[in-house]
N, C-alpha and C positions, 0 to 999 in steps of 0.2 A: 445034700450036705449044706448046712447053713453057711452063708457067705460071711466071712470075717469083715469086721468094720475096719476103717482106716486106723482108728486108735489101737485096735488089737494088733494090727500089723506093726505099728510102732513099738508096742510093748514086747512083742516076740522078737523083733529085730534087736532091740537093746539088750534083751535077756541073752540072746545068742552071743552078742558082742562081749558082754560081761563074763559069760561062761568061757569063751575063747581066751579072754585075758587071764582069768583065774587058772585055766589049764596051763597056759603058757607060763604063768608065774610059778606054779607048783613044779612044772617041769624044770625051770631054771634052778629052783631051790634044790631039786633033786640032783641036778648036775653039779651044783656047788657042794652038795654033800658027798658026792662021789670023788671030788677032787681032794686029795689028801695033802693039803697045803695049808700051813698055818702062817700064812703071811698076812700082815696087817693090811696091806693094800687090798687084798682080796676080801677081807672082812668089811673094809670100808665100802667096797663096791657092792657087796652083798647088801649092806645096810642101806646104801643109797638106792639100790634097785627096789628094795622093799618099800622104802618111803615113796619112790616115784610110782610104784604100782598102786599103793594106797591112794595117792593123790589122783592118779588117772581114774581109779574106780570111783572116787568121790566126784570127779568132774563129770564122768559119764552119767552117774546118778542125777547130778544136778541138771545136766542137759535133758535127761529123760523127763524129769519133773517139769522143766521149762517148756519143752516141746509139747508136753501133754496139756499144760495150762493154756499155751498159745492156741493149740488146736481147738480146745473147748471155747475159747473166746471167739475165734473165727467162725465156728459153727453157729454160735449164738447170733453173731453179726449177720451171717448168711440167712438165717431164719427171719431175722428182722427185715432184711432187704427184700426177701421174697414176699413177705407179707405186705411190705410197702408197695411193691410192684403190682401185686394183685389189687390192692386198694386203688392204686393209681389207674390201672386198666379199667376197673369198674367205674371210677369217676370219669375217665376219658370217654367211655362208651355212653355213660349217662349224659355227659356234656355234648357228645356228638348227636345223640338223639334229641337233646334239648335244642341244639343249634338247628338241626333238621326241622324240628317243629317250628322254631322261630322263623327260619327261612321260608317255610311254607306259609306261615301266617303273614309274613311280610309280602309274599307274592299275592296271597289272597287279598290283603289290605290294598295292594296296588290295583288289583282288578276291580274291587268294589268301591274304590275311591272315586270321587267326582260327583257331578250332578246327575245321579242315576235314581230311577225309581226302584221300588222293591222288587219288581219282576226282572228288571235288567240286572240288579245285584244278584238275584238268585241264579239267573242264567249264566252270568259271568263266573259266579262262584263254582257251580257244578262243572263248567267247562274247564276250570283250573284245577279243582280238587282231584277229579278222576285221573287225569294224566299224572299228577304229582304223586298219587298213591299207587300208581300202576293198576288202577281199577279199570274194569272193562265196560261197565255200565253204571249209570247213575241217574237219579231223578230227585227233584226237590219240589216240595209243596209248601205253600204259604197260606196262612189263615185268611179266610174270606172276610172282607170288611163288614158284610151284612149278616153273616151267620158264623159265629165263633166256633161251632162244632164241625164246620166244613173247611177243608184245606184244599185249595185248587192248585193245579199244576202250574209251576212257574218256570221250570227249566229242566233240561234232560241232557244226557250224554250217551250217544251210541246205543240208544234203546230202540227197539223195533216198535213201530206205531201200534202194532196189534197187542203188545203187552202194556201199552201206556194208558193208564186210567186218568180221566180228566180231573177227578177229585177223589179224596179219601175223607172218611168221617171219624171223629173221635170215638174210641171204644168199639170200633169195628175192624176186625182183622188185626194182624200183627202190627201194622203201621199205626192203626188207631189206638191199640193198647200201649204202644211205645209213646204215643203222644200223651195219653192219659197218665202214664207212669212217669213221664218226663225223665226217663233213664235210657241209656244206650242199650240196644239189643243186638246180640251177635248170633247169627244163624249159621249152622254147618249142616253137612249132609243134605244138600238141597235136592228135592225130588226131580225126576227126569224132566217132566213137562212143566216145571214151575216157571222157568224163564230161560230163553235162549239168546245168546249173544251171536249175532250174525255178521258176516262180511261177504265180500264178493267171492271168497274162496271156500266158505263153509259156515258152520255154526257150532256152538258148544254151550253147555250150561255152566253158570258160575258155581264155584265150590263153596264160597262163603259170602254171606251178606251181612252188612252192618247197617242197622237202622238207628239214626242219631236224631233225637229231637232238638229243635232250636228253642231254647228256653231263655226268656228275659224277665227278670224280677218275678220268678216263679210262675210265669205264664208261657205256655207253649205257643209260639207264633209261627212255627213251621216244622218240617221234618225232612231229613235227607235219607235216602236209601241207596246204598252203594254195593255193587257186586264185584267179587274178586275171583280169579282163577286159582289163586294161591292162598295159603293159610295166613291170616292176619296176626300181627303181633301187638304187644302192648303199646308200642310207639304209635302205630296207626290209630288205635283207640284213643290214646291221649291227644293226638293231633286233631282227630275228629271232634273230641270234646271241646278243645280250645277253639277250633275253627267254628264250631257251632255257636259258641259264645259270641265270637266276633261277628259272625254272620247274623245272629239274632239281634245284636246291638245295631249293626248297620241297617238291617231291614226295619227295625223299630225306629231308628233315627230317620230313615228315608220316609216312612209313613208319617212320623211326627213332623218332619220337615215339609212334606207335601201339605199336611193339615195346617201347619203354621203359615206356610206360604199363602194358602187359600185364605186363612183367617187374616193374615197381614194385608193381603190385597183388599179383602172386604173391609177391614178396619181403615185402611188408607182411603178407600173409596168413600166410606162413611165419614171419615175425617174431612176429606175434601168437600163432600156434600154439606157437612155441618159448617165448615168454614165458609162455604159459599152462601149457605143460608144465613149465617151470622152477618156476613157482609151485606147480603140483601136486606136483612132486618135493620142493620145499622144505616144503610142507605135509605131504606124506607122510612126509618124513624126521622132521619135528617130531612128527608123530603116532606114528611108530614109536618114537622116543625116549621119548615120553610113555607109550606103551603098554608099552614094555619095563619102565619103572619101575612101571607099574600091574600088569603081569603078575608082576613080582617081588614087589610088595606084596600082590597078591591071590591069590597061589598057594595060600596056606593057606586063604583065604576060599573059593576054588573047591572045595577038598576038602570044606569044611563045607557049602557050598551045593549040592553035587551031589545030595544027597537032596532038598533043597528044590526043585531044578529038576525032579526026577522028579515030585514032587507037583504043581508048577505046570504041567507038560506035560499031566498028566491033566486039570487044570482047564481048560486051553486047549482041549483036545479036546472037552470038554463044552460050552464056550462056542461053539466052531465049529459043533457040532451044533445048538445052539440058534439060532445066527445063520442057518444054512441053513434051518431050519424057519421062521424069521421071514421070510427072503427068499421062501420058497415061499408064505407067507401074503400077502405084498405082491403077488406075481405074480398070485395068485388074485384079490386085490382089484382089480388093474388089469384083469384079464379081466372081472370083474364090472362095473366101471365102463364098459368098452367095450361090454359086452352091454347095459347100461342105456341107453347113448347110442344104440345101434342100435335098441333097443326104443322109445326116445323118438322117433327119426326115423321108425320104422315106425308108431308111434301117430299121428304127424302126418299121415302118408300115409293111415292108416285114418280119421283125423278128416275129412280132405278128401274121401275117398271116401264116408265115412258121410254127410257133408252133401250130397254130390251124389246119393247114393241116396235119402236122406230127401227131398231136393227132388223127386226123381222120384216117390217113393211118395206125397208130399203133393199134388203137382201133378196126378197122374193122376186121383184122385177129384175134386179141385177143378176139373179141366177139365170133367168131366161136370156138376158142380153149376152152374158159371157158364154153360155152354152151355144147359142145360135151363132154368135160371132166367131167362136172357135171352129164350129162346123164349116162356116163360110171360109175362114182362113185356111183350114186344111184342104178345102176344094177337092174332095175325093172324086167327085164326078168330073173334075177338070173342065167345067163349063162356065167359069168366071174369068173375066178379064183381069190382068195384073192390077189395074187400078182398083177394081172391085175387091180383090184380095187385100190390097193395101188398106182400103177403107175398113174392111172387116178387122184388120189388125189394129187400126187406130181405135175402133170401137172397143175391141178387147182390152187394149192398153188403158183406155180411159176408164173402163169398168173396173180394171184392177186397181187404178189409182183411187177410185171411189171406195173400193173395198178397204184399201189402206186407211183412208180417212175414217171409215166406220170403226175399224179396229182401234185407231188412236182414240176415238171418242169413248169406246168401251174400256180401253186401258185407263183413261182418266177417271171414268166412273168407278172402276174397281179400286183405284187408289183412294178416291174420296170416300168410298164405302168401307174401306179397310179390308177388302178381300184379297189384296195383293200379298203374296207370301214371299218371305226372304229365305234364302238358303245360305247361311253364313258358314264360310270355310276359309282355310288359309289360301289366299289368292296370290300367286306370283305375278309380278308386274311385267317381267320381260316378255312372256308370251302375248300379253295384251298389247304392248307397244309394237311388237312385231306384226301382229294381226292388223292393227290400225295402219301401220306403215304400208303393208301390202294392200289393204282395202282402199286407201285414198291415193296410192301412187298413180293409179290410172287417171283419175280426174286431175291430179296435180300436173301430170305430163300434158294432158289435153289443154289445160289453161296456162301452161308454163308457169306454174306457181312454185316457189321455193318452199317445199314442205320438209320439215325436219322435226324429229322428236329428241329432246334432250332430257337425260336422266341424271340428276345430281349424284355425285359419287357418295355423298353422305346419306342419301335416302335409302330406306329399307328395300330389300329385295321382294318382300311380300307383306301383305296386310290381311287382316281377318275381316272379310266383307262378303257381299253377294256379288260374285264375279259377273253374272249376266246383267244385273242392274247397273253396275259400274261401267261395263262396256256400252250399254244403251245410252247412258248419259254422255260419255265421251264421243260416241258416234254422232249424237245429235248436235253437240257443241262443234265438232269438227265439220259436220255437214253444213251448219250455218256459216262457219268461217269460210268454207270454200264457196258457198253460194253468194256471200256478200263481199268477196274479194275479187277484184278485177284481174285480168290476165297480167302475168309477170309480177304478181304480188307475192306476199310472203305469209305463210301460216306455220305456226310452231306450237308444239305441245311440250310444256316444260313440267317436269316432275321433281319436286323438292319436298324436304321435310319442313313443315310449317312450325312445328313445336315439338315438345317432348313426346306427345302422343297423337299428333295429327299429321296428315299428309296433304300437300297442296298439288293439284293437277291443273295447270293453267293453259288455256287455249288462247293464243294471241294471233291477231291478224292485222294487216294494214289496209283493211277494206274501207267501206263507206262510213263506218262508225255509227253511233247511236246518239241522238240528242239527249241532253241531260234530263229534260222533262219527260222523256219516253222510256228512261231506263227502268222505272218501276212497272210501267205499263206492259212491257214485253213479256213479263212472267205471268200475266193473266191469260186465262184460256181464251182462244180465238182473237187475241190481240197481237198487233204488229206495230213496229215503229212507224211504218208508212202504211196506214190503213185506208188511204184514199182510193177512189175508183180508178185513178190513173197511176197506181203504184207500178213500179218496174219489176219487183220480185214477187213471185207467187208464194203460196204456202198457206197452211190452215191456222197458224198461230198456236198450235198445240205443243210443239216440240219443247220449248223452254218451260212451259207450264208443267209438263210431265217430268222434265229434268229436275225442276225445283221440288216437286212432290217426292220423286225418287230419292233425291239427296236428303230430304228430311227423314224419309224412312231409314236411310243408311246412317242416321244420327249425324249428318253433315249439313253443309250449307253451300250456296253458290253466291259469289260476289262478282259484280260487273264493274269494269272501269273502261270508259270510252269517251272519245271526243269525235264529234262529227267531222268526217273527212280525213281522219288520221288512223282510224282502226279501233278495234275493241279487244278487251281482255276479259275472259270469263274464267274465274278460279273456283274449282270444286275443292272444298276442304272436307276430308273424311277422317274419322279416327283410325289409328293403326290397329286397334283392337276394338271390336264391337262391344259397347258397354254393357249390353244385356245378354244374359245367357239364352241363346236361341238354338233350339234343336232342329236339325234339318229333317223335314218330313220325308218319310219313305216314299220312293217313287211308285205310288199306287197307280192303278189303271186310270184314275181320273186325272191326276196331275201329269202323268206321262202323256196323255192325249192333249192335255192343256198345253204342254210344252210344244207338242207337235203341231197344234193348230196355228201357232204363231210362226211356224217355219214356212215361209212363203216360196220356197224354191220350187220351180216347176220340174216335172219329170224330165229327165234328160232324154233327148230324142236321137242321139247319135248311137250307132250300133257299137256294142262292146267287142273287145278283141276275141278272136276265136280261141277257145280253150285248147291247149296242147294235148293230144291223145297220149295215153300211157305207152311207153316203150319198154318198160321193165315192170316186173311184178311188184317190186318193192318201192316203186315211185309213189309218192304220197300226193293226194289231191288237196288243194287248198281253195276254199270258196271265199272270195273277197266281195263283201256287200258294202259298197261305198258310192254315194251319189256324185262325189267330186271326181271327174274323169282324170284330171292331172294326178291327184293323189292316188287314185286307183292304179294308174299306170306305174307310179313309183313303187307301190306295194307289189304289183305284179312282177316288176323287174327284180326286186329284192327276193321275192319268193322263188323265181326261176333260178336265180343265182345260187340259191340254197337247196336246190333239188326238188322243188315242188312243181307239180302241174297245177295250173291256176284256172279257176272259173271266176268270172267277174259279172256282178249284177249291180245296176245303178238304182234299183228300186227295191223296197222291202218285199213286195209281193213276188217280184221276179226272183229275188234271192231265195225266198222260201220255196218257190216252185223248183228251183235248181237243187236246193238242198234235199228236198223230198225225192227227186228223181235220180240224183247222182250219188247221194250219201258220201260226201267228202270226208276226209280224215280230220280236217280242222276247218274252222270258220273264223274269219275276221269280220266283225259286224259293227257298223256305225249305228249310233243310236238315233240321230236325227236324219231320217230318211223320208222321201216322198211316198205317198200312197199308204204305206204301212210302216209305222215307226219301228225302231230296233227292239224296243221292249216287247211289242206284240209279236214280232218275228221270233224272238228268244222264247217267249212263252209257248208259242205253237211248236217250236222245235223240241222243247223239253216235255211237251205233252204227248208227242208222238214216240211210241216205243222204238221205231227204227232210227230216230235221230236224237233221242234224248242223251245218248252217251257220247255224242260228238263234242269235243272241246271247243268252246266258243270264247274268243277273245274280243272284248268290247273296246270301242274307242269313241271319243266324243270331245268336243271343246268344253262341255260342261260336265264336271265329274259328278256322277250320281252317288247315292249312299253306299258306303263301304260294305255294309252288311248285305245289301242287295247284290253287289258284285260277287262277293265270296260265296253267296248262296247259289248262284246260277251260272257263273262264268269262271274261267280259269285265270283271268287277268283283265287289266284295264289299261288302255293307252290314251293319254290325254293329248289332244291337239293343241298347238302345232307340235310335231314330233321332230326329233333329230336322229342322226344315224345311230347313235348309241342305243336309243330306246328301241329302234327297229331291230337292231342286232339282238337285243334282249328278248323281244317278242318272238322272233323266229327261232332263237335258241330254246326258249321255253316250249314252243310248240313241237320242235324236234324231240325234246326230252320226253314230252307227254306221249307223242305218237309212238316213239321207238321203245317205250317201256310199258307194255301192256300189263295189266294186273294178272298174276298167275297164282300167287300163294298169299293166303290171309291167315293171320294169327288171331284167334278169338280168345280173349281172357275174360271168362265169365264164371262165377262161382256156382250159379244155378245150372244144373246139368240139363234140365228141360229146355231152358232158354238157349243154352249153348248148342244143344242138339238141333233145335229149331233153326238157329242161324246157320249151322253147318249144312243142314239139308237144303235151305234156300240158296246158299252160295254154291253148293256142289252142283245143283241143277243148272247153274250158269257156267259150269265148267271151271270152277275155281277150286284149287287145292286148299283145304282148310285144316289147320292144326288147332287143337283145343288145349287150353291151359285153364285150370280151375283155381290156381293160387298164383300169387306174385312170384314165388320161388320157381314154379314150373315155367312161367313166362320167361324169366331171366335165363333159365336153363335152355329153352328153345332158342333164345336170341344169341346165346354164347356158343351154341352147338355148331355154328357155321352155316346154318340154313339162312336163306334170304327171303324176307317177307316184304311184299309190295304194299301191304296195308294191314293195320291192326284195329281190332274192335275191343275196347277196354271198358270194363265195369269199374266204377270207383269204390264199390263196397266189396272188398275181398277179405277172406278170413284171416290171412297172415300179415297183411300190410295194407296201408292206404293206397288207393288207386292213384292219388296225386303224387305220392312218393315214387310209385312205380313208373309213372309218366316221366318224372324227372330223371330216374335211372335210365329209362329207354333213350331219352334225348341226350344223355351223356355218352351214349355209345356212338362213336363216329359213323358207323355203318347205317344207323337209323335216325340221323339228325333230320333228314328231309322226308322220312317216311310218314305218310298221312296216318293219323290216329283219330278214330271216331270214339268219342266218349259216350258210352251207352249206359245211362243210369236214370233212376227215378228219384234220386236224392235231391233235396233242396240245397242248392249251392250258396254258401255264405260268401261275402265279398273276399275273404282271404283265399278260399279255395278257388273262386273264380279268377282272382288275380294270378294265382299260380298256373292255372290252366291257360290263361290268355297269353302267357309268355311263349306259348307254342302255337299261337293263332295262325301263323302262316301255313301250318300243316295240320290244323286241327278243325274238326267239325263238332260243335258242341250239341249234344242231344238233350231233349227235355223229358223223354219218357222211353220205355222199352217197347217200341213198335218195330216189328221186323220189316214191314214194308218201308218205313221211313229210313231204317238203317240201310236197306238195300239201295234206296234212292241216293243216300249219301255216298255209299261205296261206288255207285255208278258214276258219280262226278269225277272220280279218279281213274275210271276205266276208259281206255281208248284202244279197243282191240283192232289189230290190223286185219282188215277184211280181205279174204282171198277169193271172193266171189268172181268167177271168170267173167261174169257180165260187167264187172267194174273195169275191165281193161279195154272196153270198146272205146272208139273215138267219141268225143262229146260233140253233140250238135251245137251250132252257133246260136247264141241268144243275143237279143238286142233290146234295149229299153224302148224301142219303138213298138214293142209288144203291147204297150198300153194303147196303141191305136187299133188294136184288134187283129193285126195281121197274122201272127203265128198262133193265135189262140182261138181262131174262128171256130174250130171244132169244139171248143169248150162252151161258147155262148150260143152257137147255132142251134136253133130249134127249141131253146129253153123258153119257158113261159114265166113272165114276171108280172106281179100285181103292183101297180103304181097308184098309191092313195095320196091325193093332194087336192086341195080346194081351189087352187089357182090354175086356171085353164092354160095360162102361158107356160107354166112349168110343165104341165101335162103334155102340151104340144112339143116343147123343146126336148124333154126327156124321152118321149115316145119316138121322136125322130132319131135320137141317138141309138136307142135300143133296136128299132126296126132296121137301121142301117147295118147292124150286126146280126141280121137274120133272127131276131128274137120276137116272140109273140108277147104283146103287151095288153094286159087287162087294166082298166082304169076305174077308180072310185073317187067320189068327191068328199067322202067323210068315212069315219070308222064303221058306221052301220053298213054302208054299201060294201066296204071291204070285207066285213064278216059274211055278208050274204054271198059275195062272189066266191069266197073260200069254200063255203058250204056247197055251192053249186059246182065249183071246179077245184076239187081237192088236189089235183095234180100240178098245181102251181109250184115252180121251183124256188122262187124267192119273192119276198115282199119288200117294197121300198115305201116306207110309211112316213108321211109328214106328221109332225107333232101338233102343230096348231091348225085344227080343223073345226068346223061347226058341228053341232049336235053331239058328236062323240070324238074327242081328241085322240091323238096318237097313243098317249100313255094308256088310256082305257082300252083302246082297240087292241094294242099289243098284249095287255093283260088277259083280255077275253080270248085272244087266239091261243095263248099259252095254256089257258085253262082247259082247252080241248086236247086230249092226249094224242090224237093223231097228228097234231101240229106242234108237238113238243120239240121236234128237231128241225122245224122249218126255219131257214135263215131269214131274219128280219133285220133290215138296215133302217135305223131311224134317221130322218131327214128334217132339219129345222134351221131356220134363220135366226132364232133366238139364242145366239151363241154365248150365253152367260155361264159364269163359273158354276159347275155342278150339274149342268144339263146332261152331260154325257153319262154321269153316274145314275141320274134319274132314269134315263132311257134304258140303261143296262139293268137297273133294278126292276124296271117294269117287265123285262123279258127280251129286250132287243139283243140281237147277236152282235151288232156293231153300230157305229154312229158316224155321220158325216154332216158337216155344216154347210149351209148355203153362204155365198154362191158356190155351186158345185163345180169342181174341176172335172171335166169329162174323163180325162185319163185316170184320175184317182178313183172316180166312181166305177168305171169299167174294170179297173184292176181289183177293186174291192169286191165287185160282183163275181169276177172270175174266181177269186180266192174262196168265197163262200159256196159257190156252185160246185167247184171242183173238189 
């Protein structure tokens, strides 16, 4: 049924109303007819009613007509409004598109504005247009300046290099046809393999491509090709058309601007050249005019001067000859200076070689003197009178003093040649002052000298310098002060801050003083204030010279103030911070031995305390290797109070022997030891499978490199020590011993590598848990299991290893758990910095080597050994072992080859070895030594002198090592040429160890025992 309109509803409604009114009217008329009353009032009512009915009907008709017309008017108005709204919406959309286009063009204009060339404009434009149009790929080509039919690539957006063509040509392909037609080309239904848009998550092909030429003044100067995933609309096409115009104009302007700039520069250069030429022409013209006048004026003068010029020419020739002779003389002087410089350099080399040779020539006879004097002083056969033993002791002491003199001369030579190395580190002043006070208190008491050390309260507590050299300077200055101060005098060391960045250390005394004219002289080598033959005070005159050179090396200086008869004041001024960046050299084998060769302390000859036997199975053994008996007793008392059974050794070789035999649970090792230094002992301990897992705590007055400590030891104790530091050391050792490694977590994403590590660790009795992701590792750590060590790879599939390391260290239970970083990644500074925040419990790996990882794990392992043999009572050891008493069974019957060209040394050393029931074969040079070895291959050890005729020790050692049957034969190099680097040369040649002349018998015998055993 057709729906009625609003107008029809109105007509129907009014019709019904009129019908109802008419019916009501007729009904009333009918009622009036029925009333039979002829009353005038009723007639008037009737008439009035009819009139009212007619008026009401008329009003209703008028309302009907009025409502109808009003409705028609409103309907027309509504149609007009709707049409206006449609027009307004269309205009609004067009305006919005127009604004969008203008906004994009404004952004494009901003990107390509500035001092850019055409390629930069193209690259910026395509990078802006593609994101603005929501395009996924785009590329732009510009016309080649040399070939107008070739358009080269100038910029691209998100396009794979495999789809990128370096150039396109006009009339070739769709792009070339678009360039030729100079009209926009829209492509749809792109084939499958036409172009792929790739990302890290996948790839897809574009659905629509628009190729837009860049046209300027009816010339195509470029083309854009843009790909979309969605269908493009007219606004996109319009935007590209207008953008192409702007881009073409910008590119053309850039090309023209570049051309104009080049032309402008050329024009400007030409203008400048032209202006310069004009100025030159003008000047030349003026000069020509002036010269013309001069020529005219001087024509007569030239005639007169002609003769004078001939005379002047002859004089100039003479002067030229003299100048040539002078130049020849200058050249000869230069050659003479160069020759002198070469001679000076050669003399420096000769001086160094002379000192080395003189050291050898002095040490060789001194070696025999010291050895034989020591044998006589020991008086093993007890056939010497007490006076004779005393004379031998005097000879030995005199030889030792001569050795100190030789060492001082070599030190001065090293300083002058620049071979003295500095180890710059933060040096506290309090331990130095305490050591100096302890060192000189004895002589102060003997001479009744008032000795005091005063530290200003405003002075710093530490400075950055070489502690060993600073101590050497202060010891020399204080030694001189005590030597030249009479009894009941006064010596004072005053430490104050001299300036904002310097420290003054002043040694004052009230001794004999120094005359003013001798105050410069005393700093020269071998010079003293009183250098007469009747001088009262002895000495070599090298101390202050070495002090001055050392102060210069420390970037400081020494000042002296003195009055004769009133005393002296020596002030050392050093910087608080060393001005140059100096890296501390690692303690290599060479410099370790170099440090040890200057340690002149003799082997202690008093017996060490008896070790206490084990009374319980859980008692821990502690081996203390310390040459200072007093300090060793302090350590022993602390150890016993904390439940350790102690072993004490005062020499490096004795300590190594006790460690090999008794396998203690922990070792406290001093670095500066007689016979064998602490580094050598540590190296031998770590190279032995039975002792490499024993935790070793180092101690020394000189702190070595931090990396070296962390690599091989569990800690370091710097002397002098206090009670708190000792408590920390023994607490640390208890913690290590009582917490053996039982369970290891391996976090490694490569299953083969992880399984290999697990197999290697399981063979050692370790329980291994494997995690292949960071999530699994966190699950293990939060499961309640305890892990004693973790091996962590940085390259994990779900998270970074450094992030996982931070999470592990945030778990309170695993803050102190050691973590081994096992990775082959190159670590940048940021990652390295994050890792080093956990350096106290971290061992950083450089590659994935299972053997190296196991070595690092073993640094944290200290298994409690329950070997029943370990509970036996320990035999007593004494440092008198160096005399051969407890180790006769080691040397007895052994055969030693002694190669030396000096018969005095051969006699002295043969006497020592034969006294210990050893067989000695002697050779005078390397050739004889080789012949004896071939004749008697059962020799147990070779003692090889370096400087010998015909074949020196280096060559002889190399030839011995070349024979495979002597590859493991112990060879000890012996030389008096104790220059820097000699030890390393001997070791490189193949020597097993090195000892310098004059030889200390005890050290030599201990060294022989170590290599023979």
